[in-house]
C-alpha positions in Angstrom: -16.3 10.2 30.6 -16.2 8.4 27.3 -14.5 5.0 27.2 -12.7 3.9 24.1 -12.5 0.3 23.1 -9.1 0.1 21.5 -9.7 -3.3 20.1 -12.6 -1.9 18.1 -10.5 1.0 16.9 -7.7 -1.3 15.8 -10.1 -3.6 14.0 -11.8 -0.7 12.2 -8.4 0.7 11.1 -7.3 -2.6 9.7 -10.7 -3.1 8.0 -10.4 0.3 6.3 -6.9 -0.5 5.1 -8.0 -3.9 3.7 -11.0 -2.4 2.0 -8.9 0.3 0.4 -6.4 -2.2 -0.8 -9.1 -4.4 -2.3 -10.9 -1.4 -3.9 -7.8 -0.3 -5.9 -6.5 -3.8 -6.5 -6.7 -5.8 -9.7 -9.4 -7.9 -8.0 -11.9 -5.1 -8.1 -11.6 -1.7 -9.7 -7.9 -1.2 -10.6 -8.3 -1.7 -14.4 -11.5 0.5 -14.8 -10.0 3.2 -12.5 -6.8 3.3 -14.6 -8.7 3.4 -17.8 -10.8 6.3 -16.5 -7.6 8.2 -15.7 -6.5 7.7 -19.3 -3.7 5.2 -18.4 -3.0 1.7 -19.6 -3.2 -0.7 -16.6 -0.7 -3.1 -18.1 1.9 -0.4 -18.8 1.4 1.1 -15.4 2.2 -2.2 -13.7 5.2 -2.9 -15.9 7.4 -0.3 -14.1 5.8 -0.7 -10.7 8.1 -1.4 -7.7 7.3 -2.2 -4.1 8.5 0.4 -1.6 12.0 -0.6 -0.4 12.7 -2.9 -3.3 15.7 -0.8 -4.4 17.4 -1.3 -1.1 19.7 -4.3 -0.8 20.2 -5.9 2.6 23.7 -4.4 2.7 23.0 -0.8 1.8 19.6 0.1 3.1 20.0 1.7 6.5 23.5 0.4 7.1 25.1 3.9 7.0 22.8 5.1 9.8 24.0 2.3 12.1 27.7 3.1 11.7 29.2 5.6 14.1 
């Protein structure tokens, strides 16, 4: 039977996530990647929003809690 080391699986998953974040971040290849796609990196970041940023603390999910 094959045994799975769940700690190693978790560490590998986090490592892949961090490497992907670094790869497409402004620290490494974001600007060249955007230029190769034919987009202006500065203009693309001007309208960028984080997920959930449009939710206020009063409106996001509050309707699902009411019965």
